[in-house]
C-alpha positions in Angstrom: -5.1 14.4 -3.5 -4.1 11.0 -4.8 -6.6 8.2 -3.9 -5.0 4.8 -3.4 -1.7 4.0 -1.9 -0.6 1.2 -4.2 2.5 1.4 -6.4 0.8 3.7 -8.9 -0.7 6.0 -6.3 2.7 6.3 -4.6 4.4 7.2 -7.9 1.7 9.7 -8.8 2.1 11.3 -5.3 5.9 11.5 -5.7 5.6 13.0 -9.2 3.2 15.7 -7.9 5.2 16.3 -4.7 8.5 16.6 -6.7 6.7 19.2 -8.8 6.1 21.3 -5.7 2.5 20.4 -5.0 1.2 19.4 -1.5 -0.2 15.9 -1.9 -2.6 14.0 0.3 -2.2 10.3 -0.3 -5.5 8.7 0.8 -5.6 4.9 1.4 -8.5 2.8 2.7 -6.3 0.2 4.2 -4.1 0.5 7.2 -0.9 0.8 5.2 0.3 2.0 1.8 1.9 -0.5 -0.7 -1.2 -2.1 -2.2 -1.1 -5.6 -3.7 2.5 -5.4 -4.7 3.5 -5.3 -1.0 1.7 -8.7 -0.6 3.6 -10.4 -3.4 6.7 -12.5 -3.1 7.9 -12.2 -6.7 6.8 -10.2 -9.7 6.2 -11.3 -13.3 8.0 -11.6 -15.7 11.5 -11.1 -14.0 10.8 -13.0 -10.8 12.2 -10.0 -8.9 11.5 -9.7 -5.2 8.5 -7.3 -5.0 9.5 -5.8 -1.6 13.0 -5.2 -2.9 11.4 -3.1 -5.6 8.8 -1.3 -3.6 10.6 -0.6 -0.3 12.7 2.3 -1.6 9.5 3.9 -2.9 7.7 3.4 0.4 10.5 5.1 2.3 10.6 8.0 -0.3 6.9 8.6 0.0 6.9 8.4 3.8 9.8 10.9 4.1 8.7 13.4 1.4 7.9 16.8 2.9 5.1 17.5 0.4 3.3 14.2 1.0 0.8 13.6 3.8 -0.3 9.9 4.1 -3.8 9.4 5.3 -4.5 5.7 5.9 -7.7 3.9 7.2 -9.7 6.6 5.4 -12.7 6.7 3.1 -13.7 9.4 0.6 -17.2 10.5 1.6 -17.7 13.1 -1.1 -15.9 15.2 -3.8 -17.4 18.4 -5.2 -16.1 21.2 -7.3 -14.5 21.9 -10.6 -11.2 20.6 -12.0 -8.4 22.2 -10.0 -10.7 23.3 -7.2 -12.2 20.4 -5.4 -13.6 20.0 -1.9 -13.2 16.5 -0.6 -14.6 15.0 2.6 -12.5 12.2 4.0 -13.5 10.0 6.9 -10.6 8.7 8.9 -11.5 5.5 10.7 -10.3 5.0 14.3 -6.9 3.4 14.7 -7.1 2.9 18.5 -3.4 3.9 18.7 -2.2 7.5 19.3 -0.2 8.0 16.0 1.9 10.8 17.6 3.1 8.6 20.4 3.6 5.4 18.3 7.2 4.4 17.8 6.5 1.2 15.8 7.8 -1.1 18.6 4.9 -3.6 18.3 4.1 -3.6 22.0 0.5 -2.8 21.3 0.3 -5.7 18.9 1.7 -8.3 21.3 -0.5 -7.1 24.2 -3.8 -6.7 22.2 -6.4 -9.1 23.6 -8.5 -9.0 20.3 -7.9 -11.5 17.5 -8.7 -10.6 13.9 -8.1 -11.7 10.3 -4.6 -10.6 9.4 -4.7 -7.8 6.8 -1.8 -9.0 4.7 -2.8 -12.7 4.6 -5.5 -11.8 2.1 -8.1 -14.2 3.4 -5.9 -17.1 4.5 -7.1 -19.2 7.5 -4.2 -18.1 9.7 -5.4 -15.5 12.2 -3.5 -12.4 13.2 -3.6 -11.0 16.7 
């Protein structure tokens, strides 16, 4: 299990998965990518952050040894190194993930307004 779906968590998950391990990538937010996915440019090269992180996002999502668990919290972790039992609480998403095609129809038809996740506290509201 890798806790945190930022750039470091994604790379750790890829390294373990490429070594043959089954990896559960647990992220508390609704999507992986972390803060880097929220940036426009990166220091010191001023490179586009999404140009750098997008290939890694795709690689993680398509890797057969990685299972991504978003909207989740670690409740407890017990055991010894190499043999842990972890309880994870997966929060409701209100969308059937098996039926979701990513078309955005649920987003445009949702009657509830909320603070947009990726705006990181800006006054602009999401839907």
